C-alpha positions as CSV (number, residue, x, y, z in Angstrom):
1,X,0.0,0.0,0.0
2,X,1.2,3.5,-0.8
3,X,2.4,5.2,2.4
4,X,1.0,8.5,1.1
5,X,-2.6,7.1,1.3
6,X,-4.0,9.3,4.0
7,X,-7.3,9.9,5.8
8,X,-7.8,6.2,6.5
9,X,-10.2,5.0,9.2
10,X,-9.6,2.1,11.6
11,X,-12.2,0.2,13.6
12,X,-11.1,-2.1,16.5
13,X,-13.0,-4.2,19.0
14,X,-12.4,-6.7,21.7
15,X,-15.3,-6.0,24.0
16,X,-16.7,-9.6,24.1
17,X,-15.5,-13.0,22.8
18,X,-14.0,-11.8,19.5
19,X,-11.1,-9.6,18.4
20,X,-11.2,-7.6,15.2
21,X,-9.5,-4.8,13.3
22,X,-10.6,-3.2,10.1
23,X,-8.8,-0.6,8.0
24,X,-11.0,1.3,5.5
25,X,-11.7,4.4,3.6
26,X,-15.0,5.5,1.9
27,X,-16.4,2.0,2.6
28,X,-13.5,0.3,0.9
29,X,-11.7,-2.2,3.1
30,X,-7.9,-2.3,2.9
31,X,-7.4,-4.8,5.7
32,X,-9.8,-6.8,7.9
33,X,-9.3,-9.6,10.5
34,X,-11.8,-11.3,12.9
35,X,-10.9,-13.9,15.5
36,X,-12.8,-15.9,18.1
37,X,-11.1,-15.1,21.4
38,X,-12.4,-16.0,24.8
39,X,-9.3,-15.0,26.8
40,X,-6.0,-13.1,26.2
41,X,-7.5,-10.5,23.9
42,X,-4.5,-8.2,24.3
43,X,-2.2,-10.8,22.7
44,X,-4.3,-11.4,19.7
45,X,-5.1,-7.7,19.2
46,X,-1.3,-6.9,19.3
47,X,-0.5,-9.6,16.8
48,X,-3.3,-8.4,14.5
49,X,-2.1,-4.8,14.7
50,X,1.5,-5.8,14.0
51,X,0.4,-7.9,11.0
52,X,-1.7,-5.0,9.7
53,X,1.3,-2.6,9.9
54,X,3.6,-5.1,8.1
55,X,1.2,-5.9,5.3
56,X,-0.1,-2.4,4.6
57,X,3.1,-0.4,5.4
58,X,1.1,2.4,7.0
59,X,1.8,4.4,10.2
60,X,-0.6,6.2,12.6
61,X,-0.1,9.4,10.5
62,X,-2.1,7.7,7.7
63,X,-5.2,7.3,9.9
64,X,-7.6,10.2,10.6
65,X,-10.5,8.4,12.4
66,X,-10.6,5.7,15.1
67,X,-13.8,3.9,15.8
68,X,-14.2,2.4,19.2
69,X,-16.8,0.5,21.3
70,X,-16.8,2.0,24.8
71,X,-19.0,-0.7,26.5
72,X,-20.7,-1.8,28.5
73,X,-18.6,-4.9,28.0
74,X,-16.0,-7.2,29.6
75,X,-14.0,-4.6,31.3
76,X,-10.5,-6.1,31.0
77,X,-11.0,-7.0,27.4
78,X,-12.2,-3.6,26.3
79,X,-9.7,-1.8,28.5
80,X,-6.9,-3.6,26.8
81,X,-8.3,-2.6,23.4
82,X,-8.4,1.1,24.4
83,X,-4.9,0.9,25.9
84,X,-3.5,-0.6,22.7
85,X,-4.9,2.3,20.7
86,X,-3.6,4.9,23.2
87,X,-0.2,3.5,22.7
88,X,-0.5,3.2,18.9
89,X,-1.6,6.8,18.5
90,X,0.7,8.3,21.1
91,X,2.1,11.5,19.7
92,X,-0.5,11.6,16.9
93,X,-3.9,13.1,17.3
94,X,-6.7,11.1,15.9
95,X,-10.5,11.8,15.8
96,X,-12.3,9.2,17.8
97,X,-15.9,8.1,17.1
98,X,-17.2,6.0,20.0
99,X,-20.3,3.8,20.2
100,X,-22.0,2.0,23.0
101,X,-22.0,-1.8,22.5
102,X,-25.7,-1.8,21.6
103,X,-25.1,0.9,18.9
104,X,-22.2,-1.1,17.6
105,X,-24.5,-4.1,17.1
106,X,-27.0,-1.9,15.3
107,X,-24.3,-0.9,12.8
108,X,-24.1,-4.5,11.8
109,X,-27.8,-4.7,10.7
110,X,-28.1,-4.9,6.9
111,X,-31.8,-4.3,6.5
112,X,-34.5,-1.8,7.6
113,X,-37.7,-2.4,9.6
114,X,-40.2,-0.5,11.7
115,X,-40.1,-2.5,15.0
116,X,-38.1,-1.6,18.0
117,X,-35.0,-3.8,18.7
118,X,-33.9,-5.7,21.8
119,X,-30.1,-6.1,22.0
120,X,-29.4,-9.1,24.2
121,X,-25.9,-9.4,25.8
122,X,-24.6,-12.4,27.6
123,X,-23.2,-11.3,31.0
124,X,-21.3,-14.5,31.6
125,X,-23.5,-15.1,34.6
126,X,-27.1,-16.3,35.2
127,X,-28.7,-13.2,33.7
128,X,-28.7,-11.3,30.4
129,X,-28.4,-7.6,29.8
130,X,-31.1,-6.2,27.5
131,X,-31.3,-2.8,25.8
132,X,-34.1,-1.5,23.7
133,X,-33.3,0.5,20.6
134,X,-35.4,2.4,18.0
135,X,-35.4,1.3,14.3
136,X,-32.9,4.2,13.8
137,X,-30.5,2.8,16.4
138,X,-31.3,5.2,19.3
139,X,-31.2,3.8,22.8
140,X,-34.6,3.7,24.5
141,X,-34.5,3.8,28.3
142,X,-31.8,2.1,30.4
143,X,-30.1,-1.2,30.1
144,X,-31.8,-3.9,32.3
145,X,-30.6,-7.3,33.4
146,X,-33.1,-10.2,33.3
147,X,-32.9,-13.7,34.7
148,X,-33.5,-16.5,32.2
149,X,-37.1,-17.2,33.3
150,X,-40.8,-16.9,32.3
151,X,-40.6,-13.1,32.5
152,X,-37.9,-13.1,29.9
153,X,-39.9,-15.3,27.7
154,X,-42.8,-12.9,28.0
155,X,-40.6,-9.9,27.1
156,X,-39.0,-11.5,24.1
157,X,-42.4,-12.6,22.8
158,X,-43.3,-9.0,22.4
159,X,-43.3,-7.0,19.1
160,X,-39.6,-6.7,18.8
161,X,-36.7,-7.9,16.6
162,X,-33.6,-9.3,18.3
163,X,-29.9,-9.2,18.1
164,X,-26.8,-9.7,20.3
165,X,-24.6,-12.5,21.5
166,X,-27.0,-13.5,24.2
167,X,-29.0,-15.1,21.4
168,X,-26.5,-18.0,21.3
169,X,-27.2,-18.9,25.0
170,X,-31.0,-18.8,24.4
171,X,-30.8,-20.9,21.3
172,X,-29.6,-23.8,23.4
173,X,-32.9,-23.8,25.3
174,X,-36.1,-25.4,24.0
175,X,-38.3,-22.8,25.6
176,X,-36.7,-20.0,23.5
177,X,-36.9,-21.7,20.1
178,X,-39.4,-19.0,19.0
179,X,-36.7,-16.3,18.9
180,X,-35.1,-17.7,15.7
181,X,-37.9,-16.1,13.7
182,X,-37.3,-12.7,15.4
183,X,-33.6,-12.5,14.8
184,X,-32.8,-9.6,12.6
185,X,-29.4,-8.4,13.6
186,X,-25.9,-9.7,14.3
187,X,-25.0,-12.1,17.2
188,X,-21.3,-11.1,17.3
189,X,-19.4,-7.9,17.0
190,X,-17.1,-7.1,14.1
191,X,-15.0,-3.9,13.6
192,X,-16.1,-3.7,10.0
193,X,-19.6,-2.8,11.2
194,X,-18.1,0.7,11.8
195,X,-18.1,1.2,8.0
196,X,-21.8,1.7,8.2
197,X,-22.8,5.4,8.6
198,X,-26.2,4.8,10.0
199,X,-26.3,8.0,12.1
200,X,-23.9,10.8,12.7
201,X,-21.6,10.8,15.7
202,X,-19.5,13.8,16.7
203,X,-15.8,12.8,16.7
204,X,-13.7,13.7,19.7
205,X,-10.0,13.8,20.5
206,X,-10.1,12.2,24.0
207,X,-10.6,8.5,24.5
208,X,-14.1,7.8,25.8
209,X,-14.7,6.6,29.3
210,X,-15.4,2.8,29.3
211,X,-18.9,2.0,30.5
212,X,-18.9,-0.8,33.1
213,X,-22.1,-1.6,34.9
214,X,-22.6,-3.8,38.0
215,X,-23.2,-6.8,35.9
216,X,-19.9,-7.6,34.1
217,X,-20.9,-7.7,30.4
């Protein structure tokens, strides 16, 4: 890649069980990697970043925008991701576009519809974190945690479409077989979702504060 290629954008994520890095410009992908990763996110992210630099021959100066998920997520995993980017862009100012994890999932939707969305996140405990979003990706109300019980069945039976990695856990349970027909969004996170300009975000220079609720999602 020509070192003079400027104004690139980079998306990076390690907030849940995957690591991914995408280098792009004007919806054209120059480099993209995605890896299942339950533990040791920082090692895989570092290796991915190193591989990207070797294969593309770019430097931080070639990048104008950084897209980040700021949670709520697995705190250590997402903190390591942010720390890696702070080191990478040390001495070079970059415009940061940050998204909550639920908005990040929304960016991965490839169709439009009129119903509200429930984003279901696996908390690695006995409950699930659920956030309602509008068809335009705006958060509605606060994130709530729900036990996997009859009340959750009643909630998910409502007039919603579903997305989020918590779907994987529910798909293993017979009582939740009905949710397969309501699935309309991604069930894992990828950094190439950041290519989708669904709604405008105001870039900032400072790294966003990581959102970490009482339930460790």
